[in-house]
Structures are given as structure tokens and as C-alpha cells.
Biopython code that builds the backbone (N, CA, C, O; Angstrom):
import numpy as np
from Bio.PDB.StructureBuilder import StructureBuilder

atoms = [
    (1, "MET", "N", (0.856, -1.174, 0.000)),
    (1, "MET", "CA", (0.000, 0.000, 0.000)),
    (1, "MET", "C", (0.900, 1.235, 0.000)),
    (1, "MET", "O", (1.814, 1.351, 0.816)),
    (2, "GLU", "N", (0.634, 2.130, -0.905)),
    (2, "GLU", "CA", (1.443, 3.336, -1.055)),
    (2, "GLU", "C", (0.943, 4.434, -0.116)),
    (2, "GLU", "O", (-0.262, 4.649, 0.015)),
    (3, "LYS", "N", (1.869, 5.116, 0.526)),
    (3, "LYS", "CA", (1.544, 6.231, 1.405)),
    (3, "LYS", "C", (1.979, 7.513, 0.697)),
    (3, "LYS", "O", (3.124, 7.632, 0.261)),
    (4, "ILE", "N", (1.052, 8.472, 0.588)),
    (4, "ILE", "CA", (1.387, 9.721, -0.088)),
    (4, "ILE", "C", (1.051, 10.905, 0.809)),
    (4, "ILE", "O", (0.217, 10.817, 1.711)),
    (5, "LYS", "N", (1.726, 12.009, 0.533)),
    (5, "LYS", "CA", (1.516, 13.229, 1.303)),
    (5, "LYS", "C", (0.753, 14.235, 0.454)),
    (5, "LYS", "O", (1.018, 14.397, -0.737)),
    (6, "PHE", "N", (-0.195, 14.905, 1.090)),
    (6, "PHE", "CA", (-0.976, 15.948, 0.437)),
    (6, "PHE", "C", (-0.757, 17.262, 1.176)),
    (6, "PHE", "O", (-0.757, 17.307, 2.406)),
    (7, "GLN", "N", (-0.572, 18.318, 0.411)),
    (7, "GLN", "CA", (-0.479, 19.660, 0.982)),
    (7, "GLN", "C", (-1.898, 20.182, 1.145)),
    (7, "GLN", "O", (-2.639, 20.285, 0.168)),
    (8, "THR", "N", (-2.280, 20.513, 2.378)),
    (8, "THR", "CA", (-3.613, 21.045, 2.654)),
    (8, "THR", "C", (-3.483, 22.443, 3.246)),
    (8, "THR", "O", (-2.374, 22.924, 3.478)),
    (9, "GLU", "N", (-4.602, 23.084, 3.486)),
    (9, "GLU", "CA", (-4.591, 24.410, 4.113)),
    (9, "GLU", "C", (-4.005, 24.347, 5.518)),
    (9, "GLU", "O", (-3.436, 25.324, 6.005)),
    (10, "ASP", "N", (-4.148, 23.182, 6.173)),
    (10, "ASP", "CA", (-3.680, 23.015, 7.551)),
    (10, "ASP", "C", (-2.266, 22.446, 7.633)),
    (10, "ASP", "O", (-1.765, 22.213, 8.733)),
    (11, "GLY", "N", (-1.623, 22.221, 6.516)),
    (11, "GLY", "CA", (-0.283, 21.633, 6.518)),
    (11, "GLY", "C", (-0.237, 20.410, 5.618)),
    (11, "GLY", "O", (-0.888, 20.368, 4.574)),
    (12, "ILE", "N", (0.531, 19.424, 6.030)),
    (12, "ILE", "CA", (0.684, 18.204, 5.239)),
    (12, "ILE", "C", (-0.093, 17.076, 5.896)),
    (12, "ILE", "O", (0.014, 16.852, 7.102)),
    (13, "THR", "N", (-0.875, 16.367, 5.092)),
    (13, "THR", "CA", (-1.652, 15.223, 5.539)),
    (13, "THR", "C", (-1.191, 14.001, 4.769)),
    (13, "THR", "O", (-0.972, 14.067, 3.559)),
    (14, "GLU", "N", (-1.041, 12.875, 5.476)),
    (14, "GLU", "CA", (-0.629, 11.638, 4.827)),
    (14, "GLU", "C", (-1.813, 10.687, 4.714)),
    (14, "GLU", "O", (-2.591, 10.523, 5.654)),
    (15, "PHE", "N", (-1.934, 10.063, 3.543)),
    (15, "PHE", "CA", (-2.975, 9.080, 3.289)),
    (15, "PHE", "C", (-2.362, 7.831, 2.667)),
    (15, "PHE", "O", (-1.301, 7.881, 2.045)),
    (16, "TYR", "N", (-3.048, 6.726, 2.848)),
    (16, "TYR", "CA", (-2.684, 5.477, 2.193)),
    (16, "TYR", "C", (-3.579, 5.313, 0.977)),
    (16, "TYR", "O", (-4.801, 5.387, 1.098)),
    (17, "VAL", "N", (-2.995, 5.092, -0.189)),
    (17, "VAL", "CA", (-3.779, 4.899, -1.402)),
    (17, "VAL", "C", (-4.240, 3.448, -1.451)),
    (17, "VAL", "O", (-3.426, 2.529, -1.539)),
    (18, "GLU", "N", (-5.545, 3.258, -1.394)),
    (18, "GLU", "CA", (-6.135, 1.924, -1.419)),
    (18, "GLU", "C", (-6.400, 1.464, -2.853)),
    (18, "GLU", "O", (-6.207, 0.294, -3.186)),
    (19, "GLU", "N", (-6.846, 2.400, -3.697)),
    (19, "GLU", "CA", (-7.196, 2.054, -5.076)),
    (19, "GLU", "C", (-7.296, 3.331, -5.888)),
    (19, "GLU", "O", (-7.458, 4.424, -5.345)),
    (20, "GLN", "N", (-7.195, 3.173, -7.203)),
    (20, "GLN", "CA", (-7.316, 4.298, -8.136)),
    (20, "GLN", "C", (-8.149, 3.836, -9.311)),
    (20, "GLN", "O", (-8.052, 2.685, -9.736)),
    (21, "THR", "N", (-8.973, 4.738, -9.842)),
    (21, "THR", "CA", (-9.759, 4.432, -11.032)),
    (21, "THR", "C", (-9.971, 5.714, -11.831)),
    (21, "THR", "O", (-9.838, 6.821, -11.310)),
    (22, "THR", "N", (-10.302, 5.537, -13.095)),
    (22, "THR", "CA", (-10.636, 6.662, -13.958)),
    (22, "THR", "C", (-12.036, 6.432, -14.514)),
    (22, "THR", "O", (-12.325, 5.380, -15.085)),
    (23, "ILE", "N", (-12.893, 7.419, -14.340)),
    (23, "ILE", "CA", (-14.276, 7.351, -14.808)),
    (23, "ILE", "C", (-14.526, 8.582, -15.657)),
    (23, "ILE", "O", (-14.364, 9.709, -15.189)),
    (24, "ALA", "N", (-14.919, 8.373, -16.897)),
    (24, "ALA", "CA", (-15.207, 9.464, -17.829)),
    (24, "ALA", "C", (-14.052, 10.465, -17.900)),
    (24, "ALA", "O", (-14.269, 11.676, -17.961)),
    (25, "GLY", "N", (-12.833, 9.948, -17.889)),
    (25, "GLY", "CA", (-11.661, 10.791, -18.021)),
    (25, "GLY", "C", (-11.200, 11.478, -16.743)),
    (25, "GLY", "O", (-10.234, 12.241, -16.766)),
    (26, "VAL", "N", (-11.876, 11.216, -15.632)),
    (26, "VAL", "CA", (-11.520, 11.822, -14.346)),
    (26, "VAL", "C", (-10.904, 10.742, -13.452)),
    (26, "VAL", "O", (-11.465, 9.657, -13.303)),
    (27, "THR", "N", (-9.751, 11.048, -12.861)),
    (27, "THR", "CA", (-9.073, 10.101, -11.980)),
    (27, "THR", "C", (-9.544, 10.299, -10.546)),
    (27, "THR", "O", (-9.617, 11.420, -10.043)),
    (28, "TYR", "N", (-9.862, 9.174, -9.898)),
    (28, "TYR", "CA", (-10.291, 9.176, -8.502)),
    (28, "TYR", "C", (-9.355, 8.285, -7.698)),
    (28, "TYR", "O", (-8.881, 7.259, -8.186)),
    (29, "LEU", "N", (-9.094, 8.692, -6.453)),
    (29, "LEU", "CA", (-8.323, 7.880, -5.524)),
    (29, "LEU", "C", (-9.191, 7.536, -4.328)),
    (29, "LEU", "O", (-9.919, 8.386, -3.814)),
    (30, "LEU", "N", (-9.113, 6.284, -3.887)),
    (30, "LEU", "CA", (-9.701, 5.876, -2.625)),
    (30, "LEU", "C", (-8.537, 5.836, -1.642)),
    (30, "LEU", "O", (-7.616, 5.035, -1.799)),
    (31, "VAL", "N", (-8.578, 6.692, -0.640)),
    (31, "VAL", "CA", (-7.493, 6.771, 0.333)),
    (31, "VAL", "C", (-8.039, 6.535, 1.733)),
    (31, "VAL", "O", (-9.230, 6.709, 1.993)),
    (32, "SER", "N", (-7.131, 6.129, 2.636)),
    (32, "SER", "CA", (-7.508, 5.946, 4.034)),
    (32, "SER", "C", (-6.494, 6.659, 4.913)),
    (32, "SER", "O", (-5.381, 6.963, 4.485)),
    (33, "ASP", "N", (-6.901, 6.919, 6.151)),
    (33, "ASP", "CA", (-6.017, 7.624, 7.072)),
    (33, "ASP", "C", (-5.201, 6.684, 7.948)),
    (33, "ASP", "O", (-4.450, 7.134, 8.813)),
    (34, "SER", "N", (-5.348, 5.364, 7.724)),
    (34, "SER", "CA", (-4.637, 4.388, 8.533)),
    (34, "SER", "C", (-4.451, 3.105, 7.740)),
    (34, "SER", "O", (-5.236, 2.800, 6.843)),
    (35, "ALA", "N", (-3.410, 2.359, 8.074)),
    (35, "ALA", "CA", (-3.177, 1.070, 7.431)),
    (35, "ALA", "C", (-3.934, -0.052, 8.152)),
    (35, "ALA", "O", (-3.886, -1.205, 7.725)),
    (36, "GLU", "N", (-4.621, 0.279, 9.226)),
    (36, "GLU", "CA", (-5.383, -0.700, 10.006)),
    (36, "GLU", "C", (-6.657, -1.109, 9.262)),
    (36, "GLU", "O", (-7.062, -0.455, 8.301)),
    (37, "ASP", "N", (-7.288, -2.210, 9.723)),
    (37, "ASP", "CA", (-8.526, -2.688, 9.098)),
    (37, "ASP", "C", (-9.657, -1.669, 9.200)),
    (37, "ASP", "O", (-10.397, -1.458, 8.238)),
    (38, "GLU", "N", (-9.788, -1.048, 10.353)),
    (38, "GLU", "CA", (-10.829, -0.035, 10.559)),
    (38, "GLU", "C", (-10.200, 1.337, 10.352)),
    (38, "GLU", "O", (-9.416, 1.788, 11.187)),
    (39, "ALA", "N", (-10.528, 1.995, 9.269)),
    (39, "ALA", "CA", (-9.938, 3.297, 8.962)),
    (39, "ALA", "C", (-10.992, 4.186, 8.317)),
    (39, "ALA", "O", (-11.984, 3.701, 7.772)),
    (40, "ASN", "N", (-10.765, 5.476, 8.385)),
    (40, "ASN", "CA", (-11.614, 6.423, 7.667)),
    (40, "ASN", "C", (-11.142, 6.475, 6.227)),
    (40, "ASN", "O", (-9.947, 6.611, 5.961)),
    (41, "ALA", "N", (-12.075, 6.367, 5.307)),
    (41, "ALA", "CA", (-11.741, 6.385, 3.880)),
    (41, "ALA", "C", (-12.325, 7.642, 3.244)),
    (41, "ALA", "O", (-13.362, 8.157, 3.663)),
    (42, "TYR", "N", (-11.622, 8.115, 2.221)),
    (42, "TYR", "CA", (-12.040, 9.309, 1.497)),
    (42, "TYR", "C", (-11.866, 9.062, 0.003)),
    (42, "TYR", "O", (-10.982, 8.315, -0.417)),
    (43, "ILE", "N", (-12.707, 9.689, -0.780)),
    (43, "ILE", "CA", (-12.565, 9.622, -2.234)),
    (43, "ILE", "C", (-12.116, 10.992, -2.704)),
    (43, "ILE", "O", (-12.772, 12.004, -2.458)),
    (44, "LEU", "N", (-10.979, 10.998, -3.387)),
    (44, "LEU", "CA", (-10.405, 12.234, -3.898)),
    (44, "LEU", "C", (-10.508, 12.252, -5.412)),
    (44, "LEU", "O", (-10.419, 11.213, -6.066)),
    (45, "LYS", "N", (-10.695, 13.427, -5.951)),
    (45, "LYS", "CA", (-10.883, 13.630, -7.388)),
    (45, "LYS", "C", (-9.763, 14.513, -7.913)),
    (45, "LYS", "O", (-9.464, 15.553, -7.326)),
    (46, "ASP", "N", (-9.139, 14.106, -9.017)),
    (46, "ASP", "CA", (-8.082, 14.901, -9.635)),
    (46, "ASP", "C", (-8.719, 16.063, -10.388)),
    (46, "ASP", "O", (-9.448, 15.862, -11.359)),
    (47, "VAL", "N", (-8.440, 17.273, -9.933)),
    (47, "VAL", "CA", (-9.012, 18.470, -10.553)),
    (47, "VAL", "C", (-7.945, 19.319, -11.236)),
    (47, "VAL", "O", (-8.200, 20.462, -11.614)),
    (48, "SER", "N", (-6.748, 18.756, -11.391)),
    (48, "SER", "CA", (-5.671, 19.512, -12.040)),
    (48, "SER", "C", (-5.929, 19.611, -13.535)),
    (48, "SER", "O", (-6.597, 18.760, -14.122)),
    (49, "GLY", "N", (-5.409, 20.624, -14.120)),
    (49, "GLY", "CA", (-5.565, 20.825, -15.554)),
    (49, "GLY", "C", (-4.727, 19.834, -16.341)),
    (49, "GLY", "O", (-3.802, 19.228, -15.800)),
    (50, "THR", "N", (-5.044, 19.672, -17.596)),
    (50, "THR", "CA", (-4.339, 18.701, -18.435)),
    (50, "THR", "C", (-2.877, 19.059, -18.637)),
    (50, "THR", "O", (-2.057, 18.173, -18.880)),
    (51, "GLU", "N", (-2.534, 20.330, -18.542)),
    (51, "GLU", "CA", (-1.157, 20.759, -18.750)),
    (51, "GLU", "C", (-0.379, 20.886, -17.443)),
    (51, "GLU", "O", (0.808, 21.211, -17.466)),
    (52, "SER", "N", (-1.022, 20.638, -16.310)),
    (52, "SER", "CA", (-0.367, 20.755, -15.014)),
    (52, "SER", "C", (0.599, 19.590, -14.798)),
    (52, "SER", "O", (0.285, 18.442, -15.113)),
    (53, "GLN", "N", (1.767, 19.899, -14.261)),
    (53, "GLN", "CA", (2.752, 18.860, -13.983)),
    (53, "GLN", "C", (2.515, 18.205, -12.632)),
    (53, "GLN", "O", (3.023, 17.112, -12.380)),
    (54, "GLU", "N", (1.756, 18.851, -11.761)),
    (54, "GLU", "CA", (1.427, 18.292, -10.462)),
    (54, "GLU", "C", (-0.068, 18.008, -10.395)),
    (54, "GLU", "O", (-0.886, 18.782, -10.891)),
    (55, "ALA", "N", (-0.406, 16.889, -9.774)),
    (55, "ALA", "CA", (-1.814, 16.554, -9.590)),
    (55, "ALA", "C", (-2.386, 17.383, -8.445)),
    (55, "ALA", "O", (-1.709, 17.653, -7.453)),
    (56, "CYS", "N", (-3.629, 17.774, -8.601)),
    (56, "CYS", "CA", (-4.345, 18.526, -7.569)),
    (56, "CYS", "C", (-5.630, 17.758, -7.266)),
    (56, "CYS", "O", (-6.493, 17.609, -8.132)),
    (57, "TYR", "N", (-5.748, 17.274, -6.038)),
    (57, "TYR", "CA", (-6.900, 16.465, -5.653)),
    (57, "TYR", "C", (-7.775, 17.210, -4.659)),
    (57, "TYR", "O", (-7.286, 17.934, -3.792)),
    (58, "GLU", "N", (-9.083, 17.015, -4.808)),
    (58, "GLU", "CA", (-10.058, 17.542, -3.863)),
    (58, "GLU", "C", (-10.957, 16.403, -3.420)),
    (58, "GLU", "O", (-11.193, 15.461, -4.176)),
    (59, "MET", "N", (-11.459, 16.486, -2.195)),
    (59, "MET", "CA", (-12.401, 15.473, -1.719)),
    (59, "MET", "C", (-13.708, 15.614, -2.472)),
    (59, "MET", "O", (-14.187, 16.724, -2.703)),
    (60, "VAL", "N", (-14.282, 14.485, -2.854)),
    (60, "VAL", "CA", (-15.570, 14.485, -3.543)),
    (60, "VAL", "C", (-16.648, 14.795, -2.504)),
    (60, "VAL", "O", (-16.778, 14.087, -1.505)),
    (61, "GLU", "N", (-17.411, 15.846, -2.743)),
    (61, "GLU", "CA", (-18.447, 16.264, -1.809)),
    (61, "GLU", "C", (-19.857, 16.108, -2.371)),
    (61, "GLU", "O", (-20.816, 16.016, -1.605)),
    (62, "ASP", "N", (-19.997, 16.077, -3.694)),
    (62, "ASP", "CA", (-21.302, 15.897, -4.314)),
    (62, "ASP", "C", (-21.814, 14.495, -3.986)),
    (62, "ASP", "O", (-21.148, 13.506, -4.290)),
    (63, "GLU", "N", (-22.986, 14.406, -3.370)),
    (63, "GLU", "CA", (-23.510, 13.115, -2.892)),
    (63, "GLU", "C", (-23.713, 12.104, -4.018)),
    (63, "GLU", "O", (-23.388, 10.928, -3.853)),
    (64, "ASP", "N", (-24.245, 12.542, -5.157)),
    (64, "ASP", "CA", (-24.481, 11.627, -6.271)),
    (64, "ASP", "C", (-23.166, 11.088, -6.828)),
    (64, "ASP", "O", (-23.038, 9.892, -7.091)),
    (65, "GLU", "N", (-22.202, 11.969, -7.004)),
    (65, "GLU", "CA", (-20.890, 11.562, -7.503)),
    (65, "GLU", "C", (-20.200, 10.636, -6.497)),
    (65, "GLU", "O", (-19.594, 9.637, -6.884)),
    (66, "LEU", "N", (-20.293, 10.968, -5.219)),
    (66, "LEU", "CA", (-19.682, 10.158, -4.167)),
    (66, "LEU", "C", (-20.276, 8.750, -4.142)),
    (66, "LEU", "O", (-19.542, 7.769, -4.024)),
    (67, "LEU", "N", (-21.569, 8.650, -4.250)),
    (67, "LEU", "CA", (-22.237, 7.353, -4.256)),
    (67, "LEU", "C", (-21.834, 6.530, -5.473)),
    (67, "LEU", "O", (-21.539, 5.342, -5.343)),
    (68, "ALA", "N", (-21.818, 7.137, -6.638)),
    (68, "ALA", "CA", (-21.461, 6.425, -7.866)),
    (68, "ALA", "C", (-20.019, 5.925, -7.830)),
    (68, "ALA", "O", (-19.753, 4.777, -8.183)),
    (69, "VAL", "N", (-19.098, 6.772, -7.409)),
    (69, "VAL", "CA", (-17.684, 6.383, -7.376)),
    (69, "VAL", "C", (-17.439, 5.347, -6.283)),
    (69, "VAL", "O", (-16.644, 4.427, -6.473)),
    (70, "SER", "N", (-18.108, 5.483, -5.147)),
    (70, "SER", "CA", (-17.925, 4.498, -4.073)),
    (70, "SER", "C", (-18.402, 3.117, -4.509)),
    (70, "SER", "O", (-17.819, 2.109, -4.109)),
    (71, "ARG", "N", (-19.438, 3.057, -5.310)),
    (71, "ARG", "CA", (-19.906, 1.753, -5.836)),
    (71, "ARG", "C", (-18.854, 1.120, -6.738)),
    (71, "ARG", "O", (-18.650, -0.093, -6.698)),
    (72, "VAL", "N", (-18.186, 1.930, -7.547)),
    (72, "VAL", "CA", (-17.117, 1.419, -8.412)),
    (72, "VAL", "C", (-15.989, 0.851, -7.561)),
    (72, "VAL", "O", (-15.487, -0.238, -7.838)),
    (73, "PHE", "N", (-15.588, 1.587, -6.523)),
    (73, "PHE", "CA", (-14.517, 1.104, -5.654)),
    (73, "PHE", "C", (-14.928, -0.171, -4.910)),
    (73, "PHE", "O", (-14.106, -1.070, -4.733)),
    (74, "GLU", "N", (-16.176, -0.259, -4.477)),
    (74, "GLU", "CA", (-16.647, -1.475, -3.802)),
    (74, "GLU", "C", (-16.567, -2.676, -4.726)),
    (74, "GLU", "O", (-16.218, -3.771, -4.285)),
    (75, "GLN", "N", (-16.883, -2.491, -5.998)),
    (75, "GLN", "CA", (-16.788, -3.583, -6.960)),
    (75, "GLN", "C", (-15.337, -3.979, -7.203)),
    (75, "GLN", "O", (-15.037, -5.157, -7.391)),
    (76, "MET", "N", (-14.449, -3.011, -7.199)),
    (76, "MET", "CA", (-13.024, -3.282, -7.423)),
    (76, "MET", "C", (-12.408, -4.018, -6.237)),
    (76, "MET", "O", (-11.523, -4.855, -6.414)),
    (77, "LEU", "N", (-12.876, -3.705, -5.033)),
    (77, "LEU", "CA", (-12.326, -4.283, -3.809)),
    (77, "LEU", "C", (-13.388, -5.159, -3.156)),
    (77, "LEU", "O", (-14.169, -4.681, -2.334)),
    (78, "ASP", "N", (-13.419, -6.417, -3.513)),
    (78, "ASP", "CA", (-14.461, -7.322, -3.047)),
    (78, "ASP", "C", (-14.548, -7.421, -1.526)),
    (78, "ASP", "O", (-15.643, -7.584, -0.988)),
    (79, "ASP", "N", (-13.423, -7.325, -0.823)),
    (79, "ASP", "CA", (-13.418, -7.517, 0.619)),
    (79, "ASP", "C", (-13.598, -6.222, 1.412)),
    (79, "ASP", "O", (-13.404, -6.217, 2.628)),
    (80, "VAL", "N", (-13.962, -5.133, 0.749)),
    (80, "VAL", "CA", (-14.114, -3.847, 1.418)),
    (80, "VAL", "C", (-15.565, -3.403, 1.355)),
    (80, "VAL", "O", (-16.204, -3.459, 0.304)),
    (81, "ASP", "N", (-16.074, -2.960, 2.502)),
    (81, "ASP", "CA", (-17.434, -2.423, 2.567)),
    (81, "ASP", "C", (-17.334, -0.956, 2.966)),
    (81, "ASP", "O", (-16.927, -0.628, 4.080)),
    (82, "LEU", "N", (-17.709, -0.085, 2.044)),
    (82, "LEU", "CA", (-17.650, 1.353, 2.317)),
    (82, "LEU", "C", (-18.969, 1.813, 2.894)),
    (82, "LEU", "O", (-20.031, 1.580, 2.317)),
    (83, "GLU", "N", (-18.892, 2.474, 4.049)),
    (83, "GLU", "CA", (-20.091, 3.015, 4.696)),
    (83, "GLU", "C", (-20.061, 4.528, 4.604)),
    (83, "GLU", "O", (-19.023, 5.154, 4.820)),
    (84, "MET", "N", (-21.197, 5.108, 4.283)),
    (84, "MET", "CA", (-21.281, 6.572, 4.160)),
    (84, "MET", "C", (-21.787, 7.148, 5.453)),
    (84, "MET", "O", (-21.935, 8.364, 5.572)),
]
sb = StructureBuilder()
sb.init_structure("model")
sb.init_model(0)
sb.init_chain("A")
sb.init_seg("    ")
for serial, (resi, resn, name, xyz) in enumerate(atoms, 1):
    if name == "N":
        sb.init_residue(resn, " ", resi, " ")
    sb.init_atom(name, np.array(xyz, "f"), 0.0, 1.0, " ", f" {name:<3s}", serial, name[0])
structure = sb.get_structure()
């Protein structure tokens, strides 16, 4: 499991990348805040421009988009149950 650092308004936050997928040309990451079995998970969306050399991710907040993407991740990870 890869651990990555994100620059946030509050400083640097570290997440574990659980899975990645691309839907309709948009890249999404499923990340967690711990390597333990019980962890908080978040879905991040790549909002960087096509010419940007650095990726810029934001948490998915739209409920419909969050539900749709979480279903994709649940199908990809058979042993994971995502609760909203």
C-alpha cells in the first residue's frame, strides 16, 4: 500500500492509497487515514488541468458523484465495505 503526502490548508496530511480508477476521463483515488482494518476512507478527485505537472486532488463532496464512485470502488475491492 502506497503512502502519499498531500499539501492542505492546515499543513501536510498523509494518506494510504487503497485504489485508483478513472471514470469518464476523471481520476479518482480511494485513500484511508490508517493502514489498520478499521480506517476512515475518502474519495479524492483529480481536478488539475491537463497541462499541469502536479496533480491537484479535492475530496468528492457531491452526494451523487460520491455514491457512484464508491460503488465502483466497492466492486473493485471485493473484501471492502464502504459506509457513508
